[in-house]
C-alpha atoms as one frame of an Amber mdcrd trajectory, in Angstrom:
protein
 116.606  68.330  69.531 115.784  66.072  72.491 115.675  69.108  74.794 113.388
  70.968  72.350 111.012  67.951  72.171 111.040  67.675  75.980 110.367  71.402
  76.354 107.470  71.307  73.889 105.976  68.234  75.627 106.289  69.959  79.025
 104.598  73.122  77.759 101.844  71.042  76.162 101.282  69.099  79.396 101.193
  72.338  81.397  98.686  73.877  79.004  96.567  70.722  79.048  96.438  70.813
  82.856  95.513  74.509  82.817  92.756  74.086  80.230  89.174  74.148  81.519
  87.343  70.831  81.806  84.703  71.910  79.352  84.511  73.982  76.226  83.681
  77.679  76.505  79.941  78.215  76.473  77.702  80.855  74.998  77.558  83.918
  77.252  73.829  83.285  77.761  74.348  79.713  79.032  74.587  80.878  82.636
  71.661  83.234  82.227  68.358  82.392  83.852  64.931  83.465  82.647  64.650
  86.134  85.347  67.981  87.637  84.182  66.606  88.360  80.700  65.358  91.762
  79.566  63.261  93.096  76.717  61.935  96.433  75.539  58.175  96.849  75.861
  56.007  98.227  73.067  56.297 101.736  74.563  60.122 101.674  74.547  60.728
 100.895  78.237  63.353  98.266  79.135  61.777  95.564  81.288  63.314  92.702
  83.242  61.853  89.227  83.545  62.755  89.517  87.240  59.581  91.634  87.552
  57.664  88.375  87.170  59.402  86.261  89.823  56.836  84.129  91.610  54.368
  84.317  88.696  53.871  82.088  85.702  54.623  83.745  82.354  53.160  82.878
  78.961  55.389  84.197  76.156  53.677  84.371  72.756  55.004  85.554  69.396
  52.194  87.598  67.882  51.198  88.996  64.493  48.364  91.288  63.388  47.694
  89.756  59.957  47.677  86.042  60.781  44.906  83.461  60.783  45.657  83.032
  64.506  45.360  86.778  65.242  41.944  86.222  66.940  43.947  84.528  69.731
  44.625  88.063  70.984  41.047  87.920  72.343  41.796  84.625  74.120  45.094
  85.961  75.475  43.209  88.970  76.864  40.609  86.625  78.411  43.415  84.584
  80.007  44.914  87.822  81.313  41.561  88.903  82.788  40.597  85.512  84.260
  43.969  84.287  85.485  45.971  87.524  85.763  46.665  86.954  89.447  48.581
  83.778  88.543  50.057  84.439  85.096  51.609  87.276  83.128  51.008  87.301
  79.380  53.856  88.691  77.264  53.196  89.264  73.564  56.246  89.542  71.326
  55.281  90.920  67.884  57.323  89.324  65.129  57.363  89.662  61.340  59.432
  86.507  60.691  56.549  84.234  59.738  54.821  85.159  56.500  55.511  88.878
  56.954  52.307  89.059  59.009  53.436  91.797  61.415  54.591  94.605  59.100
  53.621  97.527  61.353  55.675  99.515  63.835  55.129  99.457  67.593  52.624
 102.321  67.565  50.436 100.688  64.915  50.675  97.271  66.602  49.650  98.702
  69.984  46.748 100.608  68.380  45.574  97.535  66.461  45.644  95.338  69.566
  43.800  97.856  71.743  41.167  98.755  69.129  40.362  95.252  67.899  40.922
  93.065  70.964  41.059  95.367  73.998  44.567  94.104  74.767  45.761  95.199
  78.195  48.445  92.554  78.749  52.093  93.444  78.307  53.412  93.669  74.752
  57.080  93.837  73.769  58.646  95.779  70.936  58.902  93.862  67.697  61.546
  91.096  67.784  63.251  88.646  65.493  62.967  84.945  66.244  64.591  83.413
  63.171  68.246  83.653  62.264  71.323  85.142  63.847  69.482  88.157  65.288
  67.153  86.020  67.419  66.090  87.947  70.515  67.791  86.690  73.727  64.411
  85.757  75.258  63.767  83.442  72.317  67.339  82.130  72.425  66.614  81.024
  75.989  63.132  79.674  75.214  64.279  77.602  72.243  67.586  76.154  73.484
  67.976  73.346  76.009  71.574  74.439  76.577  70.186  77.733  77.894  66.871
  76.793  79.554  68.046  73.404  80.843  64.825  71.603  79.888  64.085  71.386
  76.178  64.908  72.502  72.671  61.852  74.010  71.034  60.965  75.337  67.631
  58.785  78.274  66.707  57.135  77.224  63.472  54.572  80.014  63.161  52.941
  82.987  64.852  51.239  82.468  68.214  53.565  79.734  69.468  53.364  79.785
  73.255  55.943  79.128  75.982  55.001  78.635  79.635  57.510  79.526  82.360
  56.826  78.869  86.053  57.279  81.301  88.941  60.836  80.088  89.569  61.779
  80.936  85.986  61.822  77.332  84.783  60.725  76.343  81.284  57.512  74.303
  81.633  56.186  73.699  78.110  55.738  75.026  74.610  52.492  74.933  72.653
  51.984  75.277  68.906  49.891  78.000  67.289  46.868  75.716  67.088  46.586
  75.453  70.894  44.276  78.103  72.325  45.639  80.202  75.187  42.575  79.012
  77.141  43.222  75.322  76.420  42.998  73.104  79.532  46.555  71.862  78.932
  47.763  75.403  79.682  45.264  76.216  82.447  45.977  72.997  84.368  49.657
  74.008  84.647  48.832  77.162  86.614  49.234  77.094  90.408
């Protein structure tokens, strides 16, 4: 019995010494913004590494929302500041069911009504277990290293700098042309 207790204690001590110093982390925890990918509205896989050296404004969009006119402001930001910032629209139906269309209808709506030329992603989920990896990174301090953030409604904005670092998030009520966003640009 003494030998069995000694053996079990020795095995336990060996296992304790071999155990990592920290708990296993989510597979995305070592992922940086520029490592992330998404599918654009035309079905092409894109990498955030395409935007290294440029600021990126990520916005969850919807075609039937009270904030939908912000598409016009996003396009103006794209036209005025496009040399310094990339606008990425991520259509999402999670908030009030205000983006019910498919990619083709969303792209047509945006082009026809707002002349959208900035990059749009395929429709994503932001709420729940099927949250898109880009939004996992944007919303979790353990992934982005800066801040936890919440998306409460359509047209929430996230600003990322050219090094792929999380800079700020802005609620729906903040215009894409608001000075608090513009002053962050290089």
